[in-house]
Backbone atoms as SQL, in Angstrom:
CREATE TABLE atoms (id INTEGER PRIMARY KEY, chain TEXT, resi INTEGER, resn TEXT, atom TEXT, x REAL, y REAL, z REAL);
INSERT INTO atoms VALUES
  (1, 'A', 1, 'MET', 'N', -4.877, -15.305, 17.416),
  (2, 'A', 1, 'MET', 'CA', -4.704, -14.087, 16.610),
  (3, 'A', 1, 'MET', 'C', -3.301, -14.014, 16.057),
  (4, 'A', 2, 'GLY', 'N', -2.337, -14.425, 16.814),
  (5, 'A', 2, 'GLY', 'CA', -0.924, -14.366, 16.374),
  (6, 'A', 2, 'GLY', 'C', -0.697, -15.204, 15.127),
  (7, 'A', 3, 'ASN', 'N', -1.316, -16.383, 15.048),
  (8, 'A', 3, 'ASN', 'CA', -1.175, -17.236, 13.884),
  (9, 'A', 3, 'ASN', 'C', -1.740, -16.579, 12.663),
  (10, 'A', 4, 'PHE', 'N', -2.883, -15.920, 12.801),
  (11, 'A', 4, 'PHE', 'CA', -3.505, -15.214, 11.694),
  (12, 'A', 4, 'PHE', 'C', -2.578, -14.137, 11.151),
  (13, 'A', 5, 'MET', 'N', -1.991, -13.351, 12.082),
  (14, 'A', 5, 'MET', 'CA', -1.081, -12.255, 11.666),
  (15, 'A', 5, 'MET', 'C', 0.163, -12.793, 10.973),
  (16, 'A', 6, 'ASN', 'N', 0.662, -13.938, 11.431),
  (17, 'A', 6, 'ASN', 'CA', 1.849, -14.510, 10.808),
  (18, 'A', 6, 'ASN', 'C', 1.497, -14.966, 9.372),
  (19, 'A', 7, 'LYS', 'N', 0.338, -15.557, 9.179),
  (20, 'A', 7, 'LYS', 'CA', -0.114, -15.976, 7.886),
  (21, 'A', 7, 'LYS', 'C', -0.299, -14.779, 6.945),
  (22, 'A', 8, 'ALA', 'N', -0.866, -13.706, 7.491),
  (23, 'A', 8, 'ALA', 'CA', -1.082, -12.498, 6.728),
  (24, 'A', 8, 'ALA', 'C', 0.273, -11.913, 6.241),
  (25, 'A', 9, 'LYS', 'N', 1.237, -11.852, 7.157),
  (26, 'A', 9, 'LYS', 'CA', 2.564, -11.337, 6.830),
  (27, 'A', 9, 'LYS', 'C', 3.192, -12.205, 5.761),
  (28, 'A', 10, 'GLU', 'N', 3.035, -13.512, 5.874),
  (29, 'A', 10, 'GLU', 'CA', 3.636, -14.397, 4.854),
  (30, 'A', 10, 'GLU', 'C', 3.024, -14.142, 3.469),
  (31, 'A', 11, 'LEU', 'N', 1.716, -13.964, 3.413),
  (32, 'A', 11, 'LEU', 'CA', 1.008, -13.684, 2.174),
  (33, 'A', 11, 'LEU', 'C', 1.482, -12.344, 1.564),
  (34, 'A', 12, 'VAL', 'N', 1.579, -11.372, 2.419),
  (35, 'A', 12, 'VAL', 'CA', 2.014, -10.026, 1.945),
  (36, 'A', 12, 'VAL', 'C', 3.435, -10.111, 1.382),
  (37, 'A', 13, 'ASP', 'N', 4.287, -10.833, 2.063),
  (38, 'A', 13, 'ASP', 'CA', 5.651, -10.998, 1.578),
  (39, 'A', 13, 'ASP', 'C', 5.683, -11.752, 0.253),
  (40, 'A', 14, 'LYS', 'N', 4.854, -12.770, 0.133),
  (41, 'A', 14, 'LYS', 'CA', 4.830, -13.645, -1.027),
  (42, 'A', 14, 'LYS', 'C', 4.294, -12.862, -2.256),
  (43, 'A', 15, 'TYR', 'N', 3.327, -12.036, -2.028),
  (44, 'A', 15, 'TYR', 'CA', 2.636, -11.294, -3.119),
  (45, 'A', 15, 'TYR', 'C', 2.922, -9.827, -3.027),
  (46, 'A', 16, 'ASP', 'N', 4.131, -9.410, -2.745),
  (47, 'A', 16, 'ASP', 'CA', 4.446, -8.010, -2.483),
  (48, 'A', 16, 'ASP', 'C', 4.094, -7.124, -3.654),
  (49, 'A', 17, 'LYS', 'N', 4.392, -7.549, -4.885),
  (50, 'A', 17, 'LYS', 'CA', 4.108, -6.679, -6.062),
  (51, 'A', 17, 'LYS', 'C', 2.613, -6.466, -6.204),
  (52, 'A', 18, 'GLN', 'N', 1.797, -7.528, -5.996),
  (53, 'A', 18, 'GLN', 'CA', 0.378, -7.372, -6.092),
  (54, 'A', 18, 'GLN', 'C', -0.199, -6.461, -4.974),
  (55, 'A', 19, 'VAL', 'N', 0.353, -6.620, -3.789),
  (56, 'A', 19, 'VAL', 'CA', -0.062, -5.756, -2.663),
  (57, 'A', 19, 'VAL', 'C', 0.254, -4.297, -2.988),
  (58, 'A', 20, 'ASP', 'N', 1.474, -4.050, -3.477),
  (59, 'A', 20, 'ASP', 'CA', 1.863, -2.679, -3.823),
  (60, 'A', 20, 'ASP', 'C', 0.952, -2.104, -4.914),
  (61, 'A', 21, 'LYS', 'N', 0.605, -2.945, -5.873),
  (62, 'A', 21, 'LYS', 'CA', -0.269, -2.486, -6.985),
  (63, 'A', 21, 'LYS', 'C', -1.633, -2.115, -6.451),
  (64, 'A', 22, 'GLY', 'N', -2.153, -2.969, -5.547),
  (65, 'A', 22, 'GLY', 'CA', -3.463, -2.701, -4.936),
  (66, 'A', 22, 'GLY', 'C', -3.433, -1.431, -4.107),
  (67, 'A', 23, 'MET', 'N', -2.351, -1.200, -3.394),
  (68, 'A', 23, 'MET', 'CA', -2.251, 0.064, -2.647),
  (69, 'A', 23, 'MET', 'C', -2.217, 1.260, -3.526),
  (70, 'A', 24, 'ASP', 'N', -1.519, 1.147, -4.661),
  (71, 'A', 24, 'ASP', 'CA', -1.485, 2.227, -5.616),
  (72, 'A', 24, 'ASP', 'C', -2.879, 2.515, -6.145),
  (73, 'A', 25, 'LYS', 'N', -3.605, 1.510, -6.466),
  (74, 'A', 25, 'LYS', 'CA', -4.980, 1.660, -6.989),
  (75, 'A', 25, 'LYS', 'C', -5.869, 2.317, -5.912),
  (76, 'A', 26, 'ALA', 'N', -5.729, 1.875, -4.661),
  (77, 'A', 26, 'ALA', 'CA', -6.535, 2.465, -3.591),
  (78, 'A', 26, 'ALA', 'C', -6.159, 3.921, -3.406),
  (79, 'A', 27, 'GLY', 'N', -4.889, 4.242, -3.467),
  (80, 'A', 27, 'GLY', 'CA', -4.448, 5.638, -3.342),
  (81, 'A', 27, 'GLY', 'C', -4.963, 6.489, -4.475),
  (82, 'A', 28, 'ASP', 'N', -4.927, 5.945, -5.707),
  (83, 'A', 28, 'ASP', 'CA', -5.486, 6.644, -6.835),
  (84, 'A', 28, 'ASP', 'C', -6.958, 6.948, -6.710),
  (85, 'A', 29, 'MET', 'N', -7.691, 5.959, -6.198),
  (86, 'A', 29, 'MET', 'CA', -9.136, 6.095, -5.958),
  (87, 'A', 29, 'MET', 'C', -9.411, 7.165, -4.907),
  (88, 'A', 30, 'ALA', 'N', -8.639, 7.118, -3.843),
  (89, 'A', 30, 'ALA', 'CA', -8.832, 8.124, -2.772),
  (90, 'A', 30, 'ALA', 'C', -8.510, 9.512, -3.294),
  (91, 'A', 31, 'ASP', 'N', -7.478, 9.642, -4.136),
  (92, 'A', 31, 'ASP', 'CA', -7.102, 10.931, -4.694),
  (93, 'A', 31, 'ASP', 'C', -8.209, 11.427, -5.620),
  (94, 'A', 32, 'LYS', 'N', -8.771, 10.534, -6.410),
  (95, 'A', 32, 'LYS', 'CA', -9.855, 10.929, -7.327),
  (96, 'A', 32, 'LYS', 'C', -11.075, 11.330, -6.526),
  (97, 'A', 33, 'ARG', 'N', -11.398, 10.622, -5.457),
  (98, 'A', 33, 'ARG', 'CA', -12.589, 10.920, -4.654),
  (99, 'A', 33, 'ARG', 'C', -12.483, 12.225, -3.912),
  (100, 'A', 34, 'THR', 'N', -11.235, 12.670, -3.586),
  (101, 'A', 34, 'THR', 'CA', -11.023, 13.935, -2.901),
  (102, 'A', 34, 'THR', 'C', -10.784, 15.065, -3.886),
  (103, 'A', 35, 'GLY', 'N', -10.896, 14.760, -5.173),
  (104, 'A', 35, 'GLY', 'CA', -10.677, 15.808, -6.192),
  (105, 'A', 35, 'GLY', 'C', -9.270, 16.271, -6.273),
  (106, 'A', 36, 'GLY', 'N', -8.308, 15.399, -5.862),
  (107, 'A', 36, 'GLY', 'CA', -6.881, 15.754, -5.920),
  (108, 'A', 36, 'GLY', 'C', -6.411, 16.719, -4.836),
  (109, 'A', 37, 'LYS', 'N', -7.304, 17.019, -3.897),
  (110, 'A', 37, 'LYS', 'CA', -6.974, 17.971, -2.836),
  (111, 'A', 37, 'LYS', 'C', -5.898, 17.464, -1.865),
  (112, 'A', 38, 'HIS', 'N', -5.800, 16.156, -1.726),
  (113, 'A', 38, 'HIS', 'CA', -4.885, 15.538, -0.732),
  (114, 'A', 38, 'HIS', 'C', -3.926, 14.593, -1.358),
  (115, 'A', 39, 'GLY', 'N', -3.603, 14.827, -2.621),
  (116, 'A', 39, 'GLY', 'CA', -2.727, 13.904, -3.400),
  (117, 'A', 39, 'GLY', 'C', -1.385, 13.638, -2.730),
  (118, 'A', 40, 'GLU', 'N', -0.732, 14.709, -2.211),
  (119, 'A', 40, 'GLU', 'CA', 0.559, 14.514, -1.607),
  (120, 'A', 40, 'GLU', 'C', 0.479, 13.660, -0.379),
  (121, 'A', 41, 'GLN', 'N', -0.531, 13.921, 0.465),
  (122, 'A', 41, 'GLN', 'CA', -0.697, 13.156, 1.692),
  (123, 'A', 41, 'GLN', 'C', -1.028, 11.695, 1.389),
  (124, 'A', 42, 'ILE', 'N', -1.854, 11.467, 0.381),
  (125, 'A', 42, 'ILE', 'CA', -2.251, 10.150, 0.012),
  (126, 'A', 42, 'ILE', 'C', -1.020, 9.384, -0.510),
  (127, 'A', 43, 'ASP', 'N', -0.269, 10.028, -1.347),
  (128, 'A', 43, 'ASP', 'CA', 0.966, 9.361, -1.879),
  (129, 'A', 43, 'ASP', 'C', 1.921, 9.021, -0.791),
  (130, 'A', 44, 'LYS', 'N', 2.067, 9.938, 0.168),
  (131, 'A', 44, 'LYS', 'CA', 2.968, 9.689, 1.304),
  (132, 'A', 44, 'LYS', 'C', 2.480, 8.496, 2.114),
  (133, 'A', 45, 'GLY', 'N', 1.183, 8.421, 2.348),
  (134, 'A', 45, 'GLY', 'CA', 0.639, 7.315, 3.106),
  (135, 'A', 45, 'GLY', 'C', 0.772, 5.978, 2.371),
  (136, 'A', 46, 'VAL', 'N', 0.579, 5.987, 1.072),
  (137, 'A', 46, 'VAL', 'CA', 0.736, 4.780, 0.276),
  (138, 'A', 46, 'VAL', 'C', 2.211, 4.343, 0.275),
  (139, 'A', 47, 'ASP', 'N', 3.121, 5.302, 0.129),
  (140, 'A', 47, 'ASP', 'CA', 4.525, 4.977, 0.174),
  (141, 'A', 47, 'ASP', 'C', 4.964, 4.368, 1.511),
  (142, 'A', 48, 'MET', 'N', 4.398, 4.921, 2.590),
  (143, 'A', 48, 'MET', 'CA', 4.752, 4.422, 3.950),
  (144, 'A', 48, 'MET', 'C', 4.211, 3.022, 4.121),
  (145, 'A', 49, 'ALA', 'N', 2.980, 2.754, 3.643),
  (146, 'A', 49, 'ALA', 'CA', 2.394, 1.434, 3.774),
  (147, 'A', 49, 'ALA', 'C', 3.193, 0.432, 2.943),
  (148, 'A', 50, 'GLN', 'N', 3.543, 0.838, 1.746),
  (149, 'A', 50, 'GLN', 'CA', 4.313, -0.064, 0.866),
  (150, 'A', 50, 'GLN', 'C', 5.698, -0.394, 1.494),
  (151, 'A', 51, 'ALA', 'N', 6.275, 0.565, 2.135),
  (152, 'A', 51, 'ALA', 'CA', 7.610, 0.371, 2.742),
  (153, 'A', 51, 'ALA', 'C', 7.515, -0.701, 3.860),
  (154, 'A', 52, 'ARG', 'N', 6.331, -0.776, 4.454),
  (155, 'A', 52, 'ARG', 'CA', 6.153, -1.718, 5.587),
  (156, 'A', 52, 'ARG', 'C', 5.733, -3.107, 5.107),
  (157, 'A', 53, 'THR', 'N', 5.435, -3.232, 3.819),
  (158, 'A', 53, 'THR', 'CA', 4.992, -4.519, 3.292),
  (159, 'A', 53, 'THR', 'C', 6.036, -5.075, 2.313),
  (160, 'A', 54, 'GLY', 'N', 7.154, -5.404, 2.788),
  (161, 'A', 54, 'GLY', 'CA', 8.194, -5.988, 1.924),
  (162, 'A', 54, 'GLY', 'C', 9.041, -4.944, 1.245),
  (163, 'A', 55, 'GLN', 'N', 9.298, -5.111, -0.021),
  (164, 'A', 55, 'GLN', 'CA', 10.179, -4.229, -0.763),
  (165, 'A', 55, 'GLN', 'C', 9.642, -2.815, -0.884),
  (166, 'A', 56, 'GLY', 'N', 8.360, -2.666, -1.000),
  (167, 'A', 56, 'GLY', 'CA', 7.760, -1.357, -1.177),
  (168, 'A', 56, 'GLY', 'C', 8.013, -0.809, -2.559),
  (169, 'A', 57, 'ASP', 'N', 7.325, 0.228, -2.893),
  (170, 'A', 57, 'ASP', 'CA', 7.387, 0.836, -4.249),
  (171, 'A', 57, 'ASP', 'C', 7.741, 2.285, -4.079),
  (172, 'A', 58, 'GLN', 'N', 8.928, 2.571, -3.730),
  (173, 'A', 58, 'GLN', 'CA', 9.314, 3.972, -3.452),
  (174, 'A', 58, 'GLN', 'C', 9.639, 4.757, -4.717),
  (175, 'A', 59, 'GLY', 'N', 9.602, 4.119, -5.910),
  (176, 'A', 59, 'GLY', 'CA', 9.983, 4.794, -7.129),
  (177, 'A', 59, 'GLY', 'C', 8.899, 5.457, -7.876),
  (178, 'A', 60, 'ARG', 'N', 7.879, 6.011, -7.226),
  (179, 'A', 60, 'ARG', 'CA', 6.785, 6.703, -7.875),
  (180, 'A', 60, 'ARG', 'C', 7.241, 7.892, -8.648);
């Protein structure tokens, strides 16, 4: 299992911009599905996840 996690971390680091973009899309979809009721919480969660995956995208 450790080798799998190391490979996953390497891929996330290598493709940080694409991962951040995917997280943004997922957050937007979640926001849309909840009717915008939880937008702040979703944005906060996306920002936290992006910060843990390389550079992160804190400039929303």
